[in-house]
RODRENGU-279729 format. One record per residue: y, z, x of N, C-alpha, C, CB in turn; residue in three letters; residue number from 1. Coordinates in Angstrom, 1 decimal. Atoms other than C-alpha are relative to their C-alpha. Glycine has a CB too. Layout:
BEGIN
{{Y Z X} {Y Z X} {Y Z X} {Y Z X} ALA NUM}
...
! end
This chain:
BEGIN
{{-0.8 -0.2 -1.1} {1.6 -29.2 16.1} {-0.5 -1.0 1.1} {0.0 1.4 0.5} ILE 1}
{{0.4 1.0 -0.9} {1.6 -32.0 18.7} {-0.4 0.6 1.4} {1.2 -1.0 0.3} PRO 2}
{{0.4 -0.5 -1.3} {-0.1 -31.7 22.1} {1.1 -0.3 1.0} {-1.2 -0.7 0.4} ALA 3}
{{-1.1 0.3 -0.9} {3.0 -33.3 23.7} {1.2 -0.3 -0.7} {-0.4 -1.2 0.9} THR 4}
{{-1.3 0.2 0.6} {6.7 -33.6 23.0} {0.9 -0.5 1.1} {0.5 1.4 -0.7} TYR 5}
{{-0.9 0.7 -1.0} {9.0 -36.0 24.8} {-0.8 -0.2 1.3} {1.4 0.8 0.2} ASN 6}
{{0.8 0.3 -1.2} {6.2 -36.8 27.2} {-0.4 1.3 0.8} {0.9 -0.8 0.9} GLY 7}
{{0.4 -1.3 -0.7} {5.7 -33.1 28.2} {-1.1 0.8 -0.9} {1.3 0.9 0.3} LYS 8}
{{1.0 -0.8 0.7} {2.7 -30.9 27.2} {0.6 1.2 -0.8} {-1.0 0.6 0.9} PRO 9}
{{-0.4 -1.1 0.7} {3.3 -28.4 24.5} {-0.9 1.2 0.4} {0.0 -0.2 -1.5} VAL 10}
{{0.9 -1.2 -0.5} {2.0 -25.0 26.1} {0.2 1.2 -0.7} {0.1 0.2 1.5} THR 11}
{{-0.2 -1.2 0.7} {3.5 -22.4 23.9} {0.8 -0.2 -1.4} {0.9 0.9 0.9} GLY 12}
{{-0.7 0.1 1.3} {4.9 -21.6 20.4} {1.0 1.2 0.1} {-0.9 0.0 -1.4} ILE 13}
{{-1.0 -1.0 -0.1} {8.2 -19.6 20.4} {-0.1 1.1 -1.0} {1.3 -0.5 0.0} GLY 14}
{{-0.1 -1.1 0.9} {8.9 -16.3 18.8} {0.6 -0.4 -1.4} {0.9 1.1 0.7} GLN 15}
{{-0.4 0.2 1.5} {9.2 -16.5 14.9} {0.3 -1.5 -0.2} {1.4 0.8 -0.3} ALA 16}
{{-0.2 1.4 0.1} {9.0 -20.3 15.2} {-0.2 -0.4 -1.4} {-0.9 -0.7 0.9} ALA 17}
{{0.3 0.5 1.4} {7.6 -20.7 11.7} {0.3 1.3 -1.0} {-1.5 -0.6 -0.2} PHE 18}
{{-0.3 -1.3 0.8} {8.9 -17.2 10.3} {0.4 -0.4 -1.4} {1.0 0.8 0.7} TYR 19}
{{-0.3 0.2 1.4} {9.0 -17.2 6.5} {0.0 -1.4 -0.5} {1.3 0.6 -0.2} GLU 20}
{{0.2 1.4 0.5} {8.1 -20.9 6.1} {-1.0 0.1 -1.1} {-0.4 -1.1 1.1} HIS 21}
{{0.8 -0.4 1.1} {6.8 -20.2 2.7} {-0.8 -1.3 -0.5} {0.8 0.6 -1.2} GLU 22}
{{0.7 1.3 0.4} {5.8 -23.9 2.2} {-1.0 -0.5 0.9} {1.0 -1.1 -0.3} GLY 23}
{{1.1 0.4 -1.0} {3.5 -24.1 5.2} {-1.3 0.4 -0.5} {0.2 0.6 1.5} LEU 24}
{{1.3 -0.3 0.5} {-0.1 -24.4 4.1} {-1.1 -0.1 1.0} {-0.3 -0.8 -1.1} THR 25}
{{1.1 0.1 -1.0} {-2.0 -25.4 7.2} {0.7 -0.4 1.3} {-1.2 -1.1 -0.4} GLY 26}
{{-0.5 0.4 -1.4} {-1.6 -25.7 11.0} {-1.2 -0.2 0.9} {0.9 1.2 0.6} VAL 27}
{{1.0 0.3 -1.0} {-3.7 -27.1 13.7} {0.7 0.1 1.4} {-0.8 -1.4 -0.2} THR 28}
{{-0.6 -0.1 -1.3} {-2.8 -25.9 17.2} {-0.8 -0.6 1.1} {0.3 1.5 0.3} ILE 29}
{{0.8 0.7 -1.0} {-3.8 -28.1 20.1} {-0.4 0.9 1.3} {0.8 -1.1 0.5} PRO 30}
{{0.4 -0.8 -1.1} {-5.6 -26.9 23.2} {1.0 0.1 1.2} {-1.4 -0.5 0.5} ASP 31}
{{-1.1 -0.2 -1.0} {-2.6 -27.5 25.3} {0.8 1.3 -0.1} {1.1 -1.2 -0.1} SER 32}
{{-0.7 -1.2 0.3} {-1.2 -24.3 23.8} {-0.8 1.2 0.6} {0.3 0.2 -1.5} VAL 33}
{{0.7 -1.2 -0.6} {-2.0 -21.2 25.8} {0.7 1.3 -0.4} {-0.1 0.0 1.6} THR 34}
{{-0.7 -1.2 0.5} {0.6 -18.7 24.2} {0.6 -0.3 -1.3} {1.0 0.4 1.0} SER 35}
{{-0.6 -0.1 1.3} {1.6 -17.9 20.7} {0.8 1.3 -0.1} {-1.1 -0.1 -1.2} ILE 36}
{{-0.9 -1.2 -0.1} {4.6 -15.6 20.6} {0.0 0.9 -1.2} {1.4 -0.4 0.3} ASN 37}
{{-0.1 -1.0 1.1} {5.5 -12.7 18.3} {0.5 -0.6 -1.3} {0.9 1.2 0.3} CYS 38}
{{-0.6 0.4 1.3} {6.1 -13.2 14.6} {-0.2 -1.5 -0.4} {1.4 0.4 -0.1} TYR 39}
{{0.0 1.4 0.2} {5.2 -16.9 14.8} {-0.2 -0.5 -1.4} {-1.0 -0.6 0.9} THR 40}
{{0.2 0.4 1.3} {3.8 -17.3 11.4} {0.1 1.1 -1.1} {-1.3 -0.5 -0.1} PHE 41}
{{-0.2 -1.2 0.9} {4.8 -14.0 9.8} {0.7 -0.4 -1.3} {0.9 1.3 0.8} MET 42}
{{-0.5 0.3 1.3} {5.5 -14.2 6.1} {-0.2 -1.4 -0.5} {1.5 0.3 -0.1} HIS 43}
{{0.4 1.4 0.5} {4.1 -17.7 5.7} {-1.1 0.2 -1.1} {-0.6 -1.0 1.1} CYS 44}
{{0.9 -0.5 0.9} {2.6 -16.6 2.5} {-0.9 -1.1 -0.6} {0.8 0.7 -1.1} THR 45}
{{0.8 1.0 0.5} {1.1 -20.0 1.5} {-0.9 -0.6 1.0} {0.9 -1.1 -0.5} ALA 46}
{{0.8 0.5 -1.0} {-0.6 -20.6 4.8} {-1.5 0.4 -0.2} {0.5 0.6 1.4} LEU 47}
{{1.4 -0.2 0.3} {-4.3 -20.9 4.1} {-1.0 -0.6 1.0} {-0.3 -0.7 -1.4} SER 48}
{{0.8 0.5 -1.1} {-5.7 -22.9 7.1} {0.6 0.0 1.3} {-0.5 -1.3 -0.3} TYR 49}
{{-0.5 -0.1 -1.4} {-5.3 -22.3 10.8} {-1.2 -0.4 0.9} {0.5 1.5 0.3} VAL 50}
{{0.9 0.2 -1.2} {-7.1 -23.8 13.8} {0.6 0.3 1.2} {-0.6 -1.4 0.1} LYS 51}
{{-0.6 -0.5 -1.2} {-6.5 -21.9 16.8} {-0.6 -0.9 1.3} {-0.4 1.5 0.2} LEU 52}
{{0.4 0.8 -1.2} {-6.8 -23.6 20.3} {-1.2 0.9 0.7} {1.1 -0.2 1.0} PRO 53}
{{1.0 -0.7 -0.8} {-9.8 -22.7 22.6} {0.5 0.5 1.3} {-1.2 -1.0 0.2} SER 54}
{{-0.7 -0.4 -1.2} {-7.3 -21.8 25.3} {0.8 1.3 -0.1} {0.8 -1.0 0.4} THR 55}
{{-0.8 -1.1 0.2} {-5.5 -18.9 23.7} {-0.6 1.3 0.4} {0.4 0.1 -1.4} ILE 56}
{{0.6 -1.3 -0.5} {-6.0 -15.4 25.2} {0.5 1.2 -0.9} {0.3 0.2 1.5} THR 57}
{{-0.5 -1.1 0.7} {-3.8 -13.3 23.0} {0.8 -0.4 -1.3} {1.0 0.8 0.9} CYS 58}
{{-0.9 0.1 1.2} {-2.4 -13.1 19.4} {0.9 1.2 0.0} {-1.0 0.0 -1.3} LEU 59}
{{-1.0 -1.0 -0.1} {0.8 -11.3 19.7} {0.4 0.7 -1.3} {1.3 -0.6 0.7} ASN 60}
{{-0.4 -0.8 1.1} {2.6 -8.9 17.5} {0.4 -0.7 -1.3} {1.2 0.8 0.4} TRP 61}
{{-0.3 0.5 1.2} {2.6 -9.9 13.9} {-0.1 -1.5 -0.2} {1.3 0.3 -0.3} GLY 62}
{{0.1 1.6 0.1} {1.5 -13.5 14.5} {-0.3 -0.5 -1.4} {-1.1 -0.5 1.0} THR 63}
{{0.4 0.4 1.3} {-0.1 -13.9 11.1} {0.2 1.1 -1.0} {-1.3 -0.5 -0.1} PHE 64}
{{-0.3 -1.1 0.9} {1.4 -10.8 9.4} {0.5 -0.5 -1.3} {1.0 1.0 0.7} GLY 65}
{{-0.4 0.4 1.3} {1.7 -11.1 5.6} {-0.3 -1.4 -0.4} {1.4 0.2 -0.1} ASP 66}
{{0.5 1.4 0.4} {-0.1 -14.5 5.5} {-1.0 0.3 -1.1} {-0.7 -0.8 1.2} CYS 67}
{{0.8 -0.5 1.0} {-1.5 -13.5 2.1} {-1.0 -1.1 -0.5} {0.8 0.5 -1.2} LYS 68}
{{0.9 1.0 0.4} {-3.2 -16.9 1.5} {-1.1 -0.3 1.1} {0.8 -1.3 -0.4} SER 69}
{{0.9 0.2 -1.1} {-5.1 -16.8 4.8} {-1.2 0.9 -0.2} {0.7 0.2 1.4} LEU 70}
{{1.1 -0.8 0.4} {-8.5 -15.7 3.7} {-1.1 -0.1 1.1} {-0.6 -0.6 -1.2} THR 71}
{{0.9 0.1 -1.1} {-10.5 -16.8 6.8} {0.6 -0.7 1.2} {-1.2 -0.6 -0.5} SER 72}
{{-0.4 0.6 -1.3} {-10.0 -17.7 10.5} {-1.0 0.1 1.0} {1.3 0.5 0.5} ILE 73}
{{0.9 0.0 -1.0} {-12.2 -18.6 13.3} {0.6 0.4 1.4} {-0.7 -1.2 0.1} GLU 74}
{{-0.6 -0.3 -1.2} {-11.2 -16.8 16.5} {-0.8 -0.6 1.2} {0.2 1.5 0.1} LEU 75}
{{0.6 0.6 -1.1} {-11.9 -18.6 19.8} {-0.6 1.0 1.0} {0.9 -0.9 0.7} PRO 76}
{{0.6 -0.8 -1.0} {-14.1 -17.2 22.6} {0.9 0.3 1.2} {-1.4 -0.6 0.5} ASP 77}
{{-0.9 -0.3 -1.1} {-11.1 -17.4 24.9} {0.9 1.3 -0.3} {0.9 -1.2 0.1} SER 78}
{{-0.9 -1.1 0.3} {-9.3 -14.6 23.0} {-0.4 1.3 0.6} {0.0 0.1 -1.5} LEU 79}
{{0.3 -1.3 -0.6} {-9.0 -11.3 24.8} {0.7 1.2 -0.7} {0.4 -0.1 1.4} GLU 80}
{{-0.7 -1.1 0.5} {-6.4 -9.3 23.0} {0.6 -0.4 -1.5} {1.3 0.3 1.0} VAL 81}
{{-0.7 0.1 1.3} {-5.3 -8.8 19.3} {1.0 1.1 0.1} {-1.1 0.3 -1.1} LEU 82}
{{-1.2 -1.0 -0.2} {-1.9 -7.2 19.7} {0.4 0.6 -1.4} {1.2 -0.7 0.6} ASP 83}
{{-0.4 -0.8 1.1} {-0.1 -4.9 17.3} {0.3 -0.9 -1.3} {1.2 0.7 0.3} ASP 84}
{{-0.4 0.6 1.3} {-0.1 -6.0 13.7} {-0.3 -1.5 -0.1} {1.5 0.1 -0.3} GLY 85}
{{0.2 1.5 0.0} {-1.5 -9.5 14.4} {-0.4 -0.6 -1.3} {-1.0 -0.4 0.9} ALA 86}
{{0.4 0.5 1.3} {-3.0 -9.9 11.0} {0.3 1.0 -1.3} {-1.5 -0.3 0.0} PHE 87}
{{-0.4 -1.0 1.0} {-1.2 -7.1 9.0} {0.2 -0.6 -1.4} {1.2 0.8 0.4} TRP 88}
{{-0.3 0.6 1.4} {-1.2 -7.7 5.2} {-0.5 -1.4 -0.2} {1.5 0.0 -0.2} GLY 89}
{{0.5 1.4 0.3} {-3.0 -11.0 5.4} {-1.1 0.1 -1.0} {-0.4 -0.7 1.3} SER 90}
{{1.0 0.1 1.0} {-5.5 -12.2 2.9} {-1.5 -0.2 0.5} {0.4 -1.2 -0.8} GLY 91}
{{1.3 0.2 -0.5} {-8.5 -12.2 5.2} {-1.0 0.8 -0.8} {-0.1 0.5 1.4} LEU 92}
{{1.1 -0.7 0.8} {-11.8 -11.3 3.4} {-1.1 0.4 1.0} {-0.6 -1.0 -1.1} THR 93}
{{1.0 -0.5 -1.1} {-14.0 -11.1 6.6} {0.5 -0.6 1.3} {-1.5 -0.4 -0.3} SER 94}
{{-0.4 0.4 -1.3} {-13.5 -11.3 10.3} {-1.1 0.3 1.0} {1.2 0.7 0.5} ILE 95}
{{0.9 -0.2 -1.1} {-15.9 -11.7 13.2} {0.8 -0.2 1.3} {-1.3 -1.0 -0.1} VAL 96}
{{-0.8 0.0 -1.2} {-14.2 -10.8 16.4} {-0.9 -0.3 1.3} {0.8 1.5 0.2} ILE 97}
{{1.0 0.4 -1.1} {-15.7 -12.6 19.5} {0.0 1.1 1.1} {0.5 -1.3 0.6} PRO 98}
{{0.2 -0.9 -1.1} {-17.0 -10.7 22.4} {0.9 0.0 1.2} {-1.3 -0.1 0.5} ASP 99}
{{-1.0 0.1 -1.1} {-14.3 -11.9 24.7} {1.1 1.0 -0.3} {0.6 -1.6 0.0} SER 100}
{{-1.2 -0.9 0.3} {-11.8 -9.5 22.9} {-0.4 1.4 0.5} {0.3 0.0 -1.6} VAL 101}
{{0.2 -1.3 -0.5} {-11.5 -6.3 24.8} {1.1 1.0 -0.5} {0.0 -0.1 1.6} HIS 102}
{{-1.0 -0.9 0.4} {-8.3 -4.9 23.1} {0.3 -0.4 -1.6} {1.3 0.0 1.0} THR 103}
{{-0.6 0.1 1.3} {-7.7 -4.3 19.4} {1.0 1.1 -0.2} {-1.2 0.2 -1.2} ILE 104}
{{-1.2 -0.9 0.0} {-4.3 -2.7 19.2} {0.3 0.7 -1.3} {1.2 -0.6 0.5} SER 105}
{{-0.3 -0.7 1.2} {-2.5 -0.7 16.6} {0.3 -1.0 -1.2} {1.2 1.0 0.3} ILE 106}
{{-0.3 0.7 1.2} {-2.2 -1.9 13.0} {-0.4 -1.5 -0.1} {1.5 0.0 -0.3} GLU 107}
{{0.4 1.4 0.0} {-4.0 -5.2 13.7} {-0.3 -0.5 -1.4} {-1.1 -0.2 1.0} VAL 108}
{{0.4 0.5 1.3} {-5.5 -5.4 10.2} {0.6 0.9 -1.0} {-1.6 -0.2 -0.3} PHE 109}
{{-0.6 -0.9 0.9} {-3.3 -2.9 8.5} {0.3 -0.5 -1.3} {1.3 0.6 0.6} TRP 110}
{{-0.3 0.5 1.3} {-3.1 -3.3 4.8} {-0.5 -1.3 -0.5} {1.5 0.0 -0.1} ASP 111}
{{0.6 1.2 0.5} {-5.4 -6.2 4.5} {-1.0 0.3 -1.1} {-0.8 -0.8 1.2} CYS 112}
{{0.7 -0.6 1.1} {-6.5 -5.3 1.1} {-1.2 -0.8 -0.6} {0.9 0.4 -1.1} LYS 113}
{{1.1 0.8 0.4} {-9.0 -8.1 0.6} {-1.1 -0.1 1.0} {0.4 -1.3 -0.3} ASP 114}
{{1.0 0.0 -1.0} {-10.9 -7.5 3.8} {-1.2 0.8 -0.4} {0.6 0.6 1.3} LEU 115}
{{1.3 -0.6 0.5} {-14.6 -6.8 3.0} {-0.9 0.3 1.2} {-0.7 -0.9 -1.0} VAL 116}
{{1.0 0.0 -1.2} {-16.5 -7.3 6.3} {0.7 -0.1 1.3} {-1.0 -1.2 -0.2} TYR 117}
{{-0.6 0.1 -1.4} {-15.6 -6.7 10.0} {-1.2 0.2 1.0} {1.2 1.1 0.2} VAL 118}
{{0.9 -0.1 -1.2} {-17.7 -7.3 13.1} {0.8 0.2 1.2} {-0.9 -1.2 0.1} LYS 119}
{{-0.8 -0.2 -1.2} {-16.2 -5.7 16.1} {-0.9 -0.4 1.3} {0.3 1.5 0.1} LEU 120}
{{0.7 0.7 -1.1} {-17.1 -7.3 19.6} {-0.7 1.0 0.9} {1.1 -0.7 0.9} PRO 121}
{{0.8 -0.7 -1.0} {-19.6 -6.1 22.1} {0.9 0.3 1.2} {-1.2 -0.7 0.4} GLU 122}
{{-0.8 -0.4 -1.1} {-17.9 -4.3 25.0} {1.3 0.7 -0.3} {0.2 -1.1 0.8} GLY 123}
{{-1.2 -0.7 0.4} {-15.0 -3.0 23.0} {-0.2 1.5 0.1} {0.4 -0.5 -1.5} LEU 124}
{{0.1 -1.4 -0.1} {-14.3 0.7 23.8} {0.9 0.7 -1.0} {0.2 0.5 1.4} THR 125}
{{-0.8 -0.7 0.9} {-11.6 1.6 21.4} {0.6 -0.8 -1.1} {1.1 0.7 0.7} MET 126}
{{-0.6 0.6 1.1} {-10.3 0.7 18.0} {1.4 0.7 -0.1} {-0.8 0.2 -1.4} VAL 127}
{{-1.4 -0.4 0.0} {-6.5 1.0 17.8} {0.4 0.8 -1.1} {0.9 -1.1 0.2} GLY 128}
{{-0.5 -0.8 1.1} {-4.6 3.5 15.7} {0.5 -0.9 -1.2} {1.2 0.9 0.5} ARG 129}
{{-0.4 0.6 1.2} {-4.1 2.4 12.1} {-0.5 -1.4 -0.2} {1.6 0.1 -0.1} TRP 130}
{{0.5 1.4 -0.1} {-6.1 -0.8 12.9} {-0.5 -0.5 -1.3} {-1.0 -0.1 1.1} ALA 131}
{{0.4 0.4 1.3} {-7.7 -0.9 9.4} {0.4 0.9 -1.1} {-1.4 0.0 0.0} PHE 132}
{{-0.5 -0.9 1.0} {-5.7 1.6 7.5} {0.4 -0.9 -1.3} {1.3 0.8 0.6} GLU 133}
{{-0.3 0.6 1.4} {-5.4 0.7 3.7} {-0.8 -1.3 -0.2} {1.5 -0.4 -0.1} ASN 134}
{{0.9 1.2 0.3} {-8.1 -2.0 3.9} {-1.0 0.6 -1.2} {-0.9 -0.5 1.3} CYS 135}
{{0.7 -0.7 1.1} {-9.3 -0.7 0.4} {-1.2 -0.7 -0.5} {1.0 0.3 -1.1} THR 136}
{{1.2 0.7 0.4} {-11.9 -3.4 -0.2} {-1.0 0.0 1.1} {0.4 -1.3 -0.3} ALA 137}
{{0.9 0.0 -1.2} {-13.6 -2.9 3.3} {-1.2 0.8 -0.4} {0.8 0.6 1.3} LEU 138}
{{1.2 -0.7 0.3} {-17.2 -2.1 2.7} {-0.9 0.1 1.2} {-0.7 -0.7 -1.1} THR 139}
{{0.9 0.0 -1.1} {-19.0 -3.0 5.9} {0.6 -0.2 1.3} {-1.1 -1.0 -0.2} THR 140}
{{-0.5 0.2 -1.4} {-18.3 -2.6 9.6} {-1.2 0.1 0.9} {1.0 1.2 0.4} VAL 141}
{{1.0 0.0 -1.1} {-20.4 -3.6 12.5} {0.7 0.5 1.3} {-0.7 -1.4 0.2} VAL 142}
{{-0.7 -0.6 -1.2} {-19.7 -1.5 15.6} {-1.0 0.0 1.2} {0.4 1.5 -0.3} ILE 143}
{{0.8 0.0 -1.1} {-21.0 -1.9 19.1} {-0.2 1.3 0.7} {0.5 -1.0 1.1} PRO 144}
{{0.1 -1.4 -0.6} {-22.4 1.0 21.1} {0.9 0.3 1.1} {-1.4 0.1 0.6} SER 145}
{{-1.0 -0.2 -1.1} {-19.7 0.5 23.7} {1.2 0.7 -0.5} {0.5 -1.3 0.4} SER 146}
{{-1.2 -0.7 0.5} {-17.1 2.1 21.4} {-0.1 1.5 0.3} {0.1 -0.1 -1.6} ILE 147}
{{-0.1 -1.4 -0.4} {-16.0 5.5 22.6} {1.0 0.7 -0.8} {0.4 0.2 1.5} THR 148}
{{-1.0 -0.6 0.7} {-12.9 6.1 20.6} {0.4 -0.8 -1.2} {1.2 0.2 0.9} THR 149}
{{-0.6 0.6 1.2} {-11.7 5.4 17.1} {1.3 0.6 -0.2} {-1.0 0.1 -1.3} VAL 150}
{{-1.3 -0.5 0.0} {-8.0 5.8 17.0} {0.4 0.7 -1.3} {1.0 -1.1 0.2} GLY 151}
{{-0.6 -0.8 1.0} {-5.9 8.0 14.7} {0.2 -0.9 -1.2} {1.3 0.7 0.5} TYR 152}
{{-0.3 0.7 1.3} {-5.9 6.7 11.0} {-0.6 -1.4 0.1} {1.5 0.0 -0.3} CYS 153}
{{0.5 1.4 -0.1} {-7.9 3.6 12.1} {-0.7 -0.5 -1.2} {-1.0 -0.1 1.2} ALA 154}
{{0.7 0.4 1.3} {-10.0 3.7 8.9} {0.5 0.8 -1.2} {-1.5 0.1 0.2} PHE 155}
{{-0.7 -0.8 1.1} {-7.6 5.8 6.7} {0.1 -0.9 -1.3} {1.4 0.5 0.5} LYS 156}
{{-0.1 0.7 1.3} {-7.7 4.9 3.0} {-0.9 -1.2 -0.2} {1.4 -0.4 -0.2} ASN 157}
{{1.0 1.0 0.3} {-10.7 2.6 3.4} {-1.0 0.5 -1.0} {-0.7 -0.3 1.4} CYS 158}
{{0.7 -0.8 1.1} {-11.9 3.9 0.1} {-1.3 -0.6 -0.4} {0.8 0.1 -1.2} THR 159}
{{1.2 0.6 0.4} {-14.7 1.4 -0.4} {-1.0 -0.1 1.1} {0.3 -1.4 -0.4} SER 160}
{{0.9 0.2 -1.2} {-16.3 1.7 3.1} {-1.3 0.8 -0.3} {0.8 0.5 1.3} LEU 161}
{{1.4 -0.5 0.4} {-20.0 2.2 2.6} {-1.0 -0.1 1.1} {-0.4 -0.8 -1.2} ARG 162}
{{1.1 0.2 -1.0} {-22.0 0.8 5.4} {0.6 -0.2 1.4} {-0.8 -1.3 -0.3} TYR 163}
{{-0.3 0.2 -1.4} {-21.7 1.0 9.2} {-1.2 -0.3 0.7} {0.7 1.3 0.7} VAL 164}
{{1.2 0.4 -0.7} {-24.2 -0.9 11.3} {0.4 0.1 1.6} {-0.4 -1.6 -0.3} TYR 165}
{{-0.4 -0.4 -1.4} {-24.1 0.7 14.9} {-1.1 -0.5 0.9} {0.3 1.6 0.1} TYR 166}
{{0.9 0.5 -1.0} {-25.7 -1.0 17.8} {-0.3 1.0 1.1} {0.4 -1.3 0.6} ASP 167}
{{0.3 -1.1 -0.9} {-26.8 2.2 19.3} {-0.8 1.0 -0.7} {1.2 0.7 0.6} GLY 168}
{{0.8 -1.1 0.6} {-28.7 5.5 18.7} {0.9 0.9 -0.7} {-0.7 0.7 0.9} THR 169}
{{-0.7 -1.1 0.7} {-27.8 8.4 16.5} {0.7 0.9 1.0} {-0.9 0.7 -0.9} LYS 170}
{{-0.5 -0.9 -1.0} {-27.2 10.5 19.6} {1.3 -0.6 0.6} {-1.0 0.3 1.1} ASP 171}
{{-1.1 0.7 -0.6} {-24.8 7.9 21.0} {1.2 0.1 -1.1} {-0.3 -1.4 0.4} GLU 172}
{{-1.1 0.0 1.0} {-22.8 7.8 17.7} {0.7 1.3 -0.1} {-0.5 -0.3 -1.4} SER 173}
{{-0.6 -1.4 0.1} {-22.2 11.6 17.8} {1.0 0.2 1.2} {-1.1 1.1 0.0} GLU 174}
{{-1.0 -0.2 -1.2} {-20.3 11.1 21.1} {1.4 -0.8 -0.2} {-0.7 -0.5 1.2} LYS 175}
{{-1.2 0.7 0.3} {-17.7 8.8 19.5} {1.2 0.9 -0.3} {-0.2 -1.0 -1.2} ILE 176}
{{-1.2 -0.8 0.1} {-14.2 10.4 19.7} {0.8 -0.6 -1.2} {0.8 0.0 1.3} ASN 177}
{{-0.8 0.4 1.2} {-12.6 10.1 16.2} {1.4 0.8 0.1} {-0.7 0.4 -1.3} PHE 178}
{{-1.3 -0.7 -0.2} {-8.8 10.9 16.7} {0.5 0.4 -1.3} {1.0 -1.0 0.6} GLU 179}
{{-0.4 -0.6 1.3} {-8.5 13.0 13.5} {0.9 1.2 0.2} {-1.2 0.3 -0.9} ASP 180}
{{-0.6 -1.3 0.1} {-6.1 15.7 12.6} {-0.3 0.6 -1.3} {1.5 -0.2 0.1} GLU 181}
{{0.4 -0.5 1.3} {-6.9 16.1 8.9} {-0.9 -0.9 -0.6} {1.2 0.2 -0.8} ASN 182}
{{1.0 0.8 0.6} {-9.9 13.9 8.4} {0.5 -1.4 -0.3} {-0.5 0.7 -1.3} GLY 183}
{{-0.6 1.3 0.4} {-7.9 10.6 8.4} {-1.1 -1.1 0.1} {1.2 -0.4 1.0} GLU 184}
{{1.1 1.0 -0.1} {-11.1 8.7 9.5} {-1.2 0.4 -0.8} {-0.4 -0.2 1.4} ASN 185}
{{1.2 -0.4 0.8} {-13.3 10.3 7.0} {-0.8 -1.1 -0.6} {0.4 1.0 -1.1} GLY 186}
{{0.8 1.0 0.6} {-14.3 7.1 5.2} {-1.1 -0.6 0.9} {1.0 -1.1 -0.4} PRO 187}
{{1.0 0.7 -0.9} {-16.1 5.7 8.3} {-1.0 1.2 0.4} {0.6 -0.7 1.2} ILE 188}
{{0.9 -1.0 -0.5} {-17.6 9.1 9.3} {-1.0 0.4 -1.2} {0.7 1.2 0.5} LYS 189}
{{0.7 -0.3 1.2} {-18.9 9.6 5.7} {-0.9 -1.2 -0.6} {0.9 0.6 -1.1} LYS 190}
{{0.7 1.1 0.5} {-20.4 6.1 5.4} {-1.5 0.1 0.3} {0.5 -1.2 0.7} ALA 191}
{{1.4 0.1 -0.3} {-24.1 5.2 5.6} {-0.2 -0.7 1.3} {-0.8 -0.6 -1.2} ILE 192}
{{0.1 0.6 -1.4} {-24.9 4.6 9.3} {-1.4 -0.6 0.2} {0.3 1.0 1.0} TRP 193}
{{1.2 0.6 -0.4} {-27.6 2.2 10.3} {0.0 -0.2 1.5} {-0.2 -1.3 -0.8} HIS 194}
{{0.1 0.1 -1.5} {-28.9 2.4 13.9} {-0.9 -1.0 0.5} {-0.3 1.2 0.6} TYR 195}
{{0.8 1.1 -0.5} {-30.6 0.1 16.2} {-1.5 0.2 0.1} {0.5 -0.5 1.2} ASN 196}
{{1.4 -0.3 0.1} {-33.9 1.8 15.9} {-0.6 -0.1 -1.4} {-0.3 1.4 0.7} ASP 197}
{{0.4 0.1 1.4} {-34.0 1.1 12.2} {0.3 1.2 -0.9} {-1.5 -0.3 0.0} GLY 198}
{{-0.3 -1.2 0.8} {-33.1 4.7 11.2} {1.3 -0.1 -0.8} {0.1 1.1 0.8} SER 199}
{{-1.2 0.0 0.8} {-30.4 5.4 8.7} {0.4 1.5 -0.3} {-0.3 -0.9 -1.4} THR 200}
{{-0.5 -1.3 0.4} {-28.1 8.4 8.1} {1.2 -0.1 -0.8} {0.4 0.9 1.2} ALA 201}
{{-1.2 0.0 0.8} {-25.6 9.4 5.5} {1.0 1.0 0.6} {-0.4 0.4 -1.5} TYR 202}
{{-1.0 -0.8 -0.7} {-22.6 10.6 7.4} {-0.4 0.4 1.4} {0.3 1.2 -0.9} GLY 203}
{{0.2 -0.4 -1.2} {-22.3 11.8 10.9} {-0.3 1.6 0.0} {1.2 -0.3 0.8} LEU 204}
{{0.3 -1.4 0.0} {-23.8 15.2 11.7} {1.2 0.9 0.5} {-1.2 0.2 0.9} SER 205}
{{-1.2 -0.7 -0.3} {-20.4 16.2 13.1} {0.8 0.6 -1.2} {0.9 -0.9 0.8} SER 206}
{{-0.6 -0.4 1.2} {-19.4 16.7 9.5} {-0.7 1.3 -0.4} {-0.1 -1.1 -1.1} LEU 207}
{{0.7 -1.2 0.4} {-21.9 19.6 9.3} {-1.2 -0.3 -0.8} {0.9 0.8 -0.7} GLY 208}
{{1.1 0.3 0.8} {-24.4 17.9 7.0} {-0.4 -1.5 0.3} {0.2 0.2 -1.4} LEU 209}
{{0.5 1.4 -0.2} {-26.6 14.8 7.6} {-1.2 -0.1 -0.8} {-0.3 -0.3 1.6} ARG 210}
{{1.2 0.4 0.7} {-29.1 13.2 5.3} {-0.6 -1.3 0.6} {0.3 -0.3 -1.5} TYR 211}
{{0.6 1.0 -0.7} {-31.4 11.0 7.2} {-1.2 -0.7 -0.8} {-0.5 0.5 1.3} GLU 212}
{{1.1 0.7 0.6} {-34.0 8.4 6.0} {-0.9 -0.3 1.2} {0.4 -1.2 -0.8} ILE 213}
{{1.0 0.3 -1.1} {-37.1 8.4 8.3} {-1.3 -0.3 -0.7} {-0.1 1.2 0.9} VAL 214}
{{1.3 0.5 0.5} {-40.2 6.4 7.4} {0.0 0.0 -1.5} {-1.1 0.8 0.5} ASP 215}
{{-0.1 0.0 1.5} {-38.9 6.1 3.8} {0.2 1.3 -0.7} {-1.2 -0.6 -0.6} GLY 216}
{{-0.2 -1.3 0.6} {-38.5 9.8 3.3} {1.3 0.6 0.5} {-1.2 1.0 0.3} GLU 217}
{{-1.3 -0.7 -0.4} {-35.2 11.8 3.2} {-0.3 1.4 0.7} {0.9 0.1 -1.3} GLY 218}
{{0.0 -1.3 -0.7} {-34.6 14.7 5.5} {1.4 0.5 0.2} {-0.8 0.0 1.4} THR 219}
{{-1.3 -0.6 -0.3} {-31.7 17.1 5.9} {0.0 0.7 1.3} {0.4 0.9 -1.2} ILE 220}
! end
């Protein structure tokens, strides 16, 4: 994408500009671009390389939805918002979300079946509803102590989720509000939680049972 067109700077990419361009394999977006609209690259199933500008603050609804060949992407430190379904159904295998991001909305990584590792940003307070639902390969999540709410079905059907690295204490983790009705966030609550003091627990005590490892010995 050029930085200028007809002598004028390119500052935005319009809604659905590359929607269903199945032959598109890579894109470099210049720093002149400050906005990427909804559905811009949705269903670009061959897209495997993306370089985002250091000026972008929001990835809007479905920006990279169903980009099944997109296995990795570097998010810039300017990014503040991941809007609804920004990466739904994409081929991402891991994602490190920069600390500049303060909003992870609904369905952002919904149905990313190859996603294995996620690092959530420091300062984030809420994971949106259905954010990681059906991420069946997800094994590891890094969570900041700033998290207060995990939205409804945020980790539903994350059947491989095994490890949670929480940058806080055991007591702080028990204060997280999981918006469950019938145990929809069970996979994350039943994972092995590692805390910032080096201790480990199998599941949150809010489930009624907790197996902890302290100084190499297990206690219930």
